[in-house]
C-alpha positions in Angstrom: -23.8 5.8 19.1 -20.6 7.6 19.7 -17.5 7.0 17.2 -15.1 4.5 18.0 -11.6 4.0 17.2 -11.0 0.4 15.4 -7.8 -1.4 14.6 -5.8 -0.1 11.3 -7.4 -1.2 7.9 -5.2 -3.5 5.6 -6.8 -1.8 2.7 -4.6 0.0 0.4 -4.4 3.9 0.1 -3.8 3.9 -3.3 -6.3 4.1 -6.7 -7.9 0.8 -7.3 -9.8 -0.2 -10.4 -12.8 -1.2 -8.2 -15.4 0.5 -9.1 -18.4 1.2 -5.9 -21.9 0.7 -6.3 -24.4 3.2 -5.1 -25.6 2.2 -1.6 -29.0 3.3 0.0 -29.1 6.3 2.0 -29.5 4.7 5.1 -25.5 2.9 4.9 -23.6 3.4 7.9 -21.0 6.3 7.1 -17.5 6.3 8.3 -16.5 9.5 10.0 -12.7 10.2 9.5 -11.5 9.7 13.6 -8.5 8.0 14.3 -6.7 7.1 17.5 -4.4 9.7 19.4 -0.6 8.4 19.1 2.2 10.9 20.5 1.6 14.4 20.0 5.0 16.6 17.6 5.1 19.5 20.0 3.6 21.6 22.6 1.7 18.2 24.0 -1.9 19.2 24.9 -4.4 17.4 26.1 -7.0 15.8 23.2 -9.9 17.7 23.0 -12.8 15.5 23.7 -16.3 15.8 22.0 -19.1 17.1 23.5 -22.6 17.4 22.9 -23.4 20.5 21.4 -27.1 22.9 21.3 -29.1 22.6 18.8 -27.8 18.8 17.6 -30.2 16.6 18.2 -33.3 18.9 16.1 -36.6 17.2 16.6 -37.9 15.4 13.1 -34.4 14.9 12.2 -33.6 10.9 11.2 -30.5 9.3 11.9 -28.6 8.4 8.8 -27.5 4.6 9.7 -27.7 2.4 12.4 -24.3 2.0 13.7 -21.6 4.4 13.7 -18.0 3.2 13.2 -14.9 5.5 13.1 -12.3 4.5 10.5 -8.7 4.6 11.7 -6.4 5.4 8.7 -5.1 2.5 6.4 -1.7 0.4 7.1 0.2 3.7 7.4 3.5 4.3 4.9 6.6 3.9 6.1 8.8 7.3 7.1 12.1 7.6 8.4 11.0 10.0 10.7 7.8 9.0 12.8 5.5 11.7 13.6 6.3 12.0 17.1 7.8 14.2 19.9 11.1 13.0 18.8 11.2 13.2 15.3 14.0 15.0 13.7 13.7 18.6 13.3 12.3 19.4 9.6 13.5 22.8 8.7 10.6 25.8 8.1 11.4 27.3 4.1 11.1 31.1 4.7 8.5 32.9 3.3 9.0 35.0 -0.1 10.7 38.0 2.0 12.8 35.7 3.6 11.6 36.1 6.8 11.2 32.9 8.9 8.4 30.3 7.9 5.5 29.7 9.2 6.3 26.1 10.4 9.1 27.3 12.4 6.7 27.6 15.9 5.7 24.0 15.1 9.1 21.9 14.5 9.0 18.7 12.7 5.7 19.7 12.1 5.4 19.6 8.0 6.8 15.7 7.8 4.6 14.8 10.8 1.5 16.3 8.7 2.4 14.9 5.1 3.0 11.5 6.4 0.0 11.3 8.7 -2.2 13.2 5.7 -0.7 10.0 3.8 -2.3 7.1 5.9 -5.6 9.2 6.4 -5.8 9.3 2.5 -7.9 6.2 2.2 -10.3 7.3 5.4 -11.4 10.7 3.8 -11.8 8.8 0.7 -14.4 6.5 2.0 -16.2 9.3 3.9 -16.6 11.5 0.8 -17.9 8.4 -0.7 -20.4 8.1 2.2 -21.3 11.9 1.9 -22.0 11.5 -2.0 -24.8 8.2 -1.0 -26.8 10.5 0.9 -28.5 12.4 -1.9 -29.2 16.0 -1.0 -30.6 18.3 -3.7 -31.0 22.0 -2.9 -34.1 22.4 -1.9 -35.3 18.7 -0.6 -35.1 19.6 3.3 -35.6 16.2 4.9 -32.6 14.9 2.8 -30.4 17.8 3.9 -31.1 17.7 7.1 -30.1 13.9 7.2 -27.4 14.8 5.4 -26.4 17.9 8.5 -27.3 15.0 10.8 -24.4 12.8 9.2 -22.1 15.5 8.8 -22.6 16.9 12.4 -21.8 13.9 14.0 -18.4 13.2 12.0 -17.6 16.7 12.7 -18.2 16.4 16.8 -15.7 13.5 16.9 -13.2 15.6 16.1 -14.0 18.2 18.5 -16.4 20.7 17.3 -18.9 21.8 18.9 -22.3 22.0 16.6 -25.5 24.2 16.3 -28.3 23.2 14.3 -29.6 26.6 12.1 -33.1 26.4 10.9 -33.4 27.2 7.2 -36.8 27.5 5.3 -35.2 24.7 2.9 -32.6 23.0 5.0 -30.7 23.5 7.8 -27.6 25.0 8.0 -24.6 23.9 10.2 -22.5 26.6 12.4 -19.3 24.3 13.9 -16.6 25.4 16.4 -13.5 24.5 17.1 -11.3 26.1 20.1 -8.1 27.4 19.5 -5.2 26.9 21.4 -5.2 31.0 22.1 -8.8 32.1 22.2 -8.2 35.5 21.9 -7.3 36.1 19.1 -10.1 36.6 16.0 -10.9 33.4 14.9 -10.6 31.8 11.1 -13.8 30.9 9.2 -14.2 28.4 7.2 -17.4 28.6 4.7 -18.7 25.4 3.2 -22.2 23.7 1.6 -23.7 20.3 1.0 -26.4 20.7 -1.0 -25.7 19.7 -4.7 -27.7 20.5 -8.2 -28.3 16.6 -8.3 -31.7 15.7 -7.9 -32.7 12.9 -6.2 -32.8 9.7 -7.8 -29.7 10.2 -9.6 -27.7 7.9 -7.9 -29.8 5.1 -9.8 -27.9 5.6 -12.9 -24.6 7.4 -11.9 -23.4 5.7 -8.7 -20.5 6.7 -6.5 -17.6 4.9 -8.7 -14.0 4.7 -8.0 -11.9 3.8 -11.4 -8.5 5.0 -12.1 -6.9 7.0 -9.6 -10.8 9.2 -9.4 -14.0 8.8 -7.4 -16.4 10.4 -9.5 -20.4 10.1 -8.7 -22.8 13.9 -7.6 -21.8 16.2 -5.8 -18.5 14.4 -4.7 -16.2 17.7 -5.7 -19.1 20.0 -5.2 -18.4 20.1 -2.4 -18.5 16.5 -0.5 -14.9 16.0 -1.1 -14.3 19.8 0.5 -15.9 18.2 3.6 -14.5 15.2 4.0 -10.8 16.9 3.5 -11.4 19.5 6.3 -12.7 16.5 8.9 -9.8 14.4 7.9 -7.7 17.7 8.7 -9.4 18.2 12.1 -8.3 14.3 12.6 -5.1 14.4 11.9 -4.3 17.5 14.2 -6.4 15.9 17.1 -4.3 12.3 16.1 -0.8 14.3 16.6 -2.1 16.1 19.7 -2.7 19.2 18.2 -5.6 21.8 18.2 -6.0 25.1 15.8 -3.8 27.8 16.4 -6.5 30.0 16.7 -10.5 29.1 17.3 -11.7 27.9 14.0 -15.8 28.5 13.2 -17.5 26.9 9.9 -19.9 27.7 8.1 -22.5 25.2 6.3 -25.3 26.2 4.2 -28.0 24.0 2.3 -28.8 26.5 0.0 -25.1 27.4 -1.5 -26.4 26.4 -4.9 -29.3 28.5 -5.2 -27.4 31.5 -4.8 -27.6 31.1 -0.3 -30.4 33.5 0.0 -31.0 32.0 4.0 -27.7 30.7 4.1 -26.1 34.3 3.6 -27.6 35.4 7.0 -25.0 32.9 8.7 -22.1 34.0 6.8 -22.2 37.2 7.6 -23.1 37.2 11.2 -19.8 34.9 11.4 -17.9 37.9 9.3 -17.4 40.1 12.5 -14.3 39.8 14.5 -12.7 36.7 11.3 -8.8 37.7 10.8 -9.5 35.6 7.5 -11.7 33.1 5.5 -11.2 30.1 3.8 -13.5 28.0 0.9 -14.0 24.7 0.9 -15.1 24.7 -3.2 -12.6 22.8 -5.4 -9.5 24.5 -6.4 -8.8 25.4 -10.4 -8.5 22.1 -12.0 -4.9 21.9 -12.2 -4.9 22.4 -7.7 -4.4 26.3 -8.0 -6.4 28.0 -5.1 -9.1 30.8 -5.8 -7.7 34.5 -5.4 -10.7 36.4 -6.8 -14.6 35.7 -8.2 -17.3 37.0 -10.0 -20.1 38.6 -9.0 -23.4 36.5 -9.4 -27.0 37.3 -9.4 -30.4 35.5 -9.6 -33.4 37.3 -12.0 -36.5 36.4 -12.5 -38.4 38.2 -15.3 -42.6 37.8 -15.2 -44.2 38.4 -17.7 -48.7 38.8 -17.4 -50.3 39.3 -20.4 -54.1 38.4 -21.1 -55.5 34.9 -22.3 -57.9 35.0 -25.4 -58.9 31.9 -27.8 -56.1 32.4 -30.6 -57.8 31.9 -33.4 -62.1 33.1 -32.9 -60.6 36.4 -30.3 -57.0 36.8 -31.1 -57.2 40.8 -31.2 -58.2 40.4 -27.6 -55.2 38.7 -26.1 -51.8 39.8 -25.2 -49.3 37.4 -25.4 -47.2 36.8 -22.4 -44.8 34.9 -24.4 -44.2 37.1 -27.3 -43.2 40.1 -24.9 -41.2 38.2 -22.7 -39.0 36.6 -25.9 -39.0 40.8 -26.7 -38.0 41.7 -23.2 -35.0 39.1 -23.8 -33.9 40.5 -26.8 -34.3 44.3 -25.2 -32.1 42.7 -22.2 -29.3 40.8 -24.1 -28.4 45.1 -24.9 -28.5 46.4 -21.8 -26.1 43.5 -20.6 -23.5 44.5 -22.9 -21.4 46.2 -20.2 -17.7 45.2 -20.1 -17.4 42.1 -17.9 -20.8 41.0 -17.6 -22.4 38.0 -19.0 -25.7 36.5 -19.4 -27.4 33.2 -18.7 -31.0 33.0 -19.9 -31.3 29.7 -17.8 -34.9 28.7 -18.0 -38.4 29.6 -19.5 -41.6 28.5 -19.2 -44.9 30.5 -20.2 -48.3 29.9 -21.8 -50.7 27.0 -21.8 -52.0 25.9 -24.7 -51.6 26.3 -28.9 -54.8 27.7 -29.1 -54.5 29.8 -26.2 -52.9 33.7 -26.2 -50.5 33.0 -23.5 -51.2 34.7 -20.7 -48.4 34.0 -18.5 -44.8 33.4 -19.0 -40.8 34.1 -17.4 -37.5 33.8 -17.6 -34.9 32.9 -14.8 -31.7 34.4 -15.7 -28.3 34.3 -14.2 -26.1 37.3 -14.2 -22.3 37.2 -13.7 -19.9 40.3 -13.5 -16.4 41.0 -13.1 -17.0 44.1 -11.1 -19.3 46.0 -8.7 -20.2 49.0 -11.3 -21.4 46.6 -13.9 -23.2 44.9 -11.6 -24.6 47.9 -10.5 -26.1 49.6 -13.6 -26.9 46.4 -15.2 -29.1 45.4 -12.2 -30.5 49.1 -12.1 -31.2 48.8 -16.0 -33.1 45.4 -15.9 -35.3 47.3 -12.4 -36.5 50.1 -14.6 -37.9 47.2 -17.6 -41.6 48.0 -19.1 -43.9 46.3 -20.8 -43.1 46.8 -24.9 -47.1 46.3 -25.7 -50.2 47.8 -24.5 -52.1 45.3 -21.9 -48.9 43.7 -20.7 -47.0 44.2 -17.5 -43.1 42.9 -16.6 -42.0 42.1 -13.1 -38.3 41.8 -12.7 -37.9 40.2 -9.0 -33.7 39.7 -8.0 -33.6 35.8 -6.2 -30.6 35.7 -4.9 -27.3 38.2 -5.4 -23.3 37.8 -4.8 -21.2 41.2 -4.7 -17.9 40.9 -7.0 -14.7 40.0 -5.5 -11.9 41.6 -7.1 -8.3 40.5 -7.2 -5.7 42.1 -4.8 -2.3 43.0 -6.0 -1.1 42.5 -2.6 -2.5 38.9 -1.1 -0.4 38.4 2.3 -2.7 35.1 2.8 -2.0 33.5 -0.9 1.8 34.1 -0.1 1.9 32.4 3.6 -0.2 29.5 2.0 2.5 28.9 -0.8 5.3 29.3 2.0 3.0 26.3 4.1 2.5 24.5 0.6 6.7 24.6 -0.2 7.6 23.6 3.2 5.0 20.4 2.9 6.7 19.6 -0.3 3.7 21.1 -2.2 3.6 24.1 -4.9 0.3 25.8 -5.5 -0.3 29.5 -6.3 -3.4 31.0 -7.1 -6.0 32.4 -10.2 -9.4 33.9 -10.0 -12.6 32.2 -10.5 -15.4 32.7 -13.0 -18.1 30.9 -10.9 -19.4 32.3 -7.5 -20.0 31.1 -3.9 -20.1 32.1 -0.4 -16.4 33.9 0.0 -17.8 36.3 -2.7 -19.2 37.9 0.3 -15.5 38.3 2.9 -13.8 39.0 -0.4 -15.6 42.3 -1.4 -15.5 43.3 2.1 -11.5 43.1 1.9 -11.3 40.2 4.4 -8.3 38.4 3.8 -9.9 35.4 1.8 -9.2 32.6 0.2 -11.0 29.7 -1.7 -10.5 26.1 -3.2 -9.5 24.3 -0.5 -11.3 21.5 -1.7 -11.0 18.5 -3.5 -8.7 18.8 -6.4 -11.0 17.3 -9.2 -13.4 18.3 -12.0 -16.5 18.1 -13.8 -18.8 20.1 -11.1 -22.2 20.5 -12.1 -22.0 17.9 -14.6 -21.8 14.1 -14.9 -18.3 13.7 -15.2 -17.9 15.0 -11.5 -14.5 13.6 -10.1 -12.0 14.2 -7.5 -8.4 13.0 -7.6 -7.4 10.8 -5.1 -3.9 11.0 -5.5 -4.3 14.6 -4.4 -6.4 14.4 -0.9 -3.7 13.4 1.3 -1.4 16.8 0.0 -5.1 18.9 0.7 -5.4 17.1 4.3 -1.9 18.1 5.1 -1.7 21.9 3.6 -5.3 22.3 5.7 -4.1 20.9 8.8 -0.7 23.0 8.5 -3.3 26.2 7.9 -5.3 25.6 11.3 -2.1 24.8 13.6 0.2 27.6 12.7 -0.1 31.3 13.6 -1.7 33.6 10.4 1.2 36.5 9.6 -0.5 39.9 10.3 -2.7 40.0 7.2 -4.3 43.3 8.4 -4.0 46.3 10.8 -6.9 44.7 13.2 -5.6 41.2 12.7 -3.2 39.3 15.1 -1.3 35.9 15.1 
């Protein structure tokens, strides 16, 4: 069923102490779409959603029995309504004294800020709905159900949607046409898989309390997906389209290193003007300007089984060999800027049987590309320490380091936008890795952390701050709507 606008709700937009219990996966979700009001400036026809290639994938179950598009909660009173007649809000100059980024769209900052406040309630509910659709990495049926829900929500904001089959769940590639289609596209990357196993909602339901929304996957990264949907809904509500074509890649395997999704991200990098990531920002709201490289490695040791009492001399313990290999590995990864986590170890069968097989999955993080290369070369040369044992090193996934750069015109541009919206914003490197590592490592203008402000990713205290939804919606909508500065020689806009 196509999304349909409903009358504005009277639900308050501020945080409440009410607790929302977990809803079943089949509960209807509520995309963030609104009725169109008068444009701020440069009126353009509102783009309507159309059927997209690959949108109806055989075997995919639609989540919910009916779809209703929520209009925003009761608007916050404003002295200047978001209409073409709204008083002009001066665009703030950037750090170099040049005209601010919103100069081309007079009145836009005030309109975006006002409208984002009214949309925040719908985005909060959308995030909760998405979190109630469990989507652990590797669970293709659940990931495909969420992909269908996301496709419907984004399609309602004007996107064309393509489903890309993957071995562990479908990925999504979406596109919104821009006002100037001659410009290089803006690429946004995200993911819809989480680290939480199916059934987590049973004892940890999505809960709203004391100004936060908590639940599995709310900050990493269903909040970011909901905020982006809200940003596009806001632009449509103001009669605006993105300044340039926007492409969004949502992969289903980011939490395990994007072994298949990486190909889609890489494909869309060609010709991109800049890349934005929907991962959560730093807990204080700062964007992410660099990321360490990361690699997942599996060490597999094969020994020889034997009776641990009668024929111990005939056996070769794979467990003992693996333990010694891990000690050796710790010495090999002592390069500055390198960290090792032995995340999972398994092996053997019984206490009275010499172990014939053992393995360990290692997580490595690197501050520099050189440290990453040298460490992986060392691991590839591992050999068995005892006769009769064999050691195999397998790289499961790898992301290159995205180094900090002294000049960052993209961050300067976003800072200027934030200032025009009455926000203070900065950036800093991040310790984790994600899909923005790839474009960042290649020197493309890249910023991450445009998702929901909160904390606790991958932990039971995962949460988002409700009061920070509106500022993030407005910031993303502004970034989509205004021209980009010259970020590099071949970029325009």
